[in-house]
C-alpha positions as CSV (number, residue, x, y, z in Angstrom):
1,X,85.6,116.6,99.5
2,X,84.2,119.7,97.7
3,X,84.9,121.7,100.9
4,X,88.5,120.6,100.9
5,X,89.0,121.5,97.3
6,X,87.4,124.9,97.8
7,X,89.6,125.5,100.9
8,X,92.7,124.5,99.0
9,X,91.8,126.8,96.1
10,X,91.3,129.7,98.5
11,X,94.7,129.1,100.2
12,X,96.4,129.1,96.9
13,X,94.7,132.2,95.5
14,X,94.7,134.2,98.7
15,X,98.3,135.5,98.4
16,X,97.5,136.7,94.8
17,X,94.4,138.6,95.9
18,X,95.8,140.4,99.0
19,X,98.0,143.5,98.6
20,X,101.6,143.0,99.4
21,X,101.7,142.9,103.2
22,X,105.3,144.1,103.3
23,X,104.5,147.2,101.3
24,X,106.9,148.4,98.5
25,X,108.9,145.7,96.7
26,X,112.6,145.6,97.4
27,X,114.8,146.3,94.4
28,X,116.3,143.4,92.6
29,X,119.5,145.3,92.0
30,X,120.9,148.8,92.1
31,X,123.7,149.7,89.8
32,X,125.8,152.9,90.0
33,X,127.2,154.1,86.7
34,X,130.1,154.3,85.8
35,X,131.3,151.3,87.8
36,X,134.6,153.0,88.6
37,X,135.2,156.6,89.7
38,X,132.5,159.0,90.8
39,X,129.0,157.7,90.1
40,X,126.9,159.8,87.7
41,X,123.7,157.8,87.6
42,X,122.1,155.2,89.9
43,X,119.8,152.7,88.3
44,X,117.4,150.7,90.4
45,X,115.5,147.7,89.1
46,X,112.5,146.1,90.8
47,X,111.9,142.3,90.6
48,X,111.4,141.2,87.1
49,X,107.8,140.1,86.3
50,X,107.2,137.7,83.5
51,X,104.5,139.1,81.3
52,X,104.6,136.7,78.3
53,X,106.6,134.2,76.4
54,X,106.7,132.0,73.4
55,X,108.9,128.9,73.2
56,X,112.0,129.5,75.2
57,X,111.8,133.3,74.9
58,X,110.2,135.2,77.8
59,X,109.2,138.8,78.1
60,X,109.9,140.5,81.4
61,X,108.9,143.9,82.8
62,X,110.7,145.8,85.6
63,X,110.0,149.2,87.3
64,X,113.2,151.2,86.8
65,X,114.5,154.4,88.3
66,X,117.5,156.5,87.3
67,X,118.8,159.1,89.7
68,X,121.2,161.8,88.5
69,X,124.0,162.0,91.0
70,X,126.0,164.5,88.9
71,X,126.1,168.3,89.3
72,X,124.8,168.9,85.7
73,X,121.8,168.1,83.7
74,X,122.0,164.8,81.7
75,X,120.6,165.9,78.3
76,X,120.6,162.6,76.4
77,X,122.2,159.3,77.3
78,X,121.6,155.8,76.0
79,X,122.6,152.6,77.8
80,X,122.4,148.8,77.1
81,X,120.9,146.8,79.9
82,X,122.3,143.2,79.8
83,X,120.6,140.3,81.7
84,X,122.6,137.2,82.8
85,X,121.5,133.9,84.0
86,X,122.9,132.2,87.2
87,X,125.8,130.9,85.1
88,X,126.7,134.4,84.0
89,X,125.6,133.7,80.4
90,X,124.0,136.8,78.7
91,X,120.3,136.0,78.0
92,X,118.8,139.3,77.1
93,X,119.4,143.0,76.2
94,X,117.4,146.2,76.3
95,X,118.0,149.8,75.6
96,X,117.5,152.5,78.3
97,X,117.3,156.2,77.3
98,X,117.8,158.9,79.9
99,X,116.8,162.4,78.8
100,X,116.8,165.8,80.4
101,X,117.4,164.7,84.0
102,X,118.3,167.5,86.4
103,X,120.9,167.2,89.1
104,X,119.5,165.2,92.0
105,X,116.3,164.3,90.0
106,X,115.0,160.7,89.9
107,X,113.0,159.5,86.9
108,X,110.8,156.3,86.9
109,X,109.9,154.2,84.0
110,X,109.1,150.6,83.0
111,X,111.7,148.6,81.1
112,X,110.5,145.6,79.0
113,X,113.0,143.0,77.9
114,X,112.9,139.7,76.0
115,X,115.2,137.0,77.4
116,X,115.8,133.3,77.0
117,X,115.3,132.6,80.8
118,X,114.9,134.2,84.2
119,X,117.5,136.9,84.9
120,X,119.9,136.4,87.9
121,X,122.0,139.5,87.4
122,X,122.3,142.7,85.4
123,X,124.8,145.1,84.0
124,X,124.7,148.5,82.3
125,X,126.9,149.7,79.5
126,X,126.9,153.2,78.0
127,X,126.2,153.4,74.3
128,X,125.8,157.1,73.8
129,X,126.7,160.0,76.2
130,X,126.5,163.7,75.6
131,X,129.8,165.6,75.2
132,X,129.6,167.1,78.7
133,X,130.2,163.6,80.2
134,X,133.5,163.6,78.4
135,X,135.8,160.9,79.9
136,X,132.9,158.7,80.9
137,X,131.8,158.3,77.3
138,X,132.3,154.9,75.6
139,X,135.2,154.5,73.3
140,X,134.3,155.0,69.6
141,X,135.2,152.1,67.3
142,X,135.4,152.5,63.5
143,X,135.2,149.7,61.0
């Protein structure tokens, strides 16, 4: 009986202890921005890992890369990352800042986000863009 319990425990824990046999994780989602026209940035997000939670709020972390597909340096741009559940209901939001990225350069960083459930899809919306991005800049609204 004890042997069986030990064997079962080893089988359950073995995948957690061994390195990923398939190597690098495949990205959860890749998003080209802007969605229409010529892409300027390509964001890639790894699988979201739950790193904490309280009640129905969960905290997730994802490895993020941003690649400058444009011919000019991107000096300073801010984006909102929206997370949606399987029913397309928005469940979380984070801010992503991209600064001083040369043409063709890829930057890598971690993004931490609080959400009310596991994400099924993502979207990116520009919040601030430098003047050189001109037409791709978000519309300004005044109240």
